[in-house]
C-alpha positions, 0 to 999 in steps of 0.5 A: 269698697273696703277690699281689694277685689283681685283675680282670687275673688269670683263674682257670686250670689247667694239666694236667701228668702225673697232676695239674692245677695250679690258679692264675691267669693274666694277659696279659703287659704287655711285658718292661719291665713283666713282669720287674720285677713278676716279680722283685718277687714271685718269692721270696715266691711260691716261699718259700710253695710256689708258682710264678710264671713268664712263658710266651712262646708263639709263634703257632699255625696256627688256620685255613687256606683255599685261594684260587682259585689253589690256594694254601694260606693259614694264619691264625695266632693271636696271639704273646704272653706270659702270666704264671702264678701257681700258689699250690700247686706244688712245684718238682718239679711245676713241672718238669712244666710243661716237658711242658705247654708243650712245652719244648724245641720240635722246632726247638730241638734234635735230641731234644726228649723226651730234652733235656726229661728231661735238663733236668729232671734237671739242674734237680733236681740244682741245686735240692738245695742251694738254692731255685730257680725258673723265671722264664720258659719259652719254646720254646727256653729257661728263665730260672732264678733262685736265689730263696731260702736255700742255696748260691750257684751254683758255677763247676762248676755253671755250667760244667755248664749252659753245657756242657749248652747247647752239647751239646743246644742247639748254642750256640757261644761263645768261651772268654772269653765263656763264662768271663764268662757263667759269672761273670755267672751266679754273681754274679747268681744266675741262668742260662739253660738252652737257646738264650737 
């Protein structure tokens, strides 16, 4: 096991289509602590057939009441982050986490179900010649990193990602910004799929 599972980790499971993934979850400590932790362990976890990712979740309505004037008041749950470690999860199964965490949410694009399907297809294509992993899942973006052996991302692949973001998430950038972002993604070995 690549991670030291201490009292901060809670045994947890995630239901995906046709399977339940067993693992551990802990509360995120903030981006400045979470990402160094994640990048320190991500490659080892992925090479051992597991998944380590950060899930940022928005607050949900957990209650409502009507005041004496007839106004509806909503009680919101906490907004926060969790770090998940699933020691036995293939990359293909990790794509089903997009269903479990409802990526992308309806506010992020016009047809979330179709964009989810196309996102999975794109990620599968990109994983054919290299080991990649999702580092972060939010309601409107995925942070994906190259974590192991295989080909570096090509200019054509990063153009495909950026075109996907423009087409399905409505991102708009100048040609020079897109050129610089494509180069940055290639050099650093990661990309963002979605609005991020």
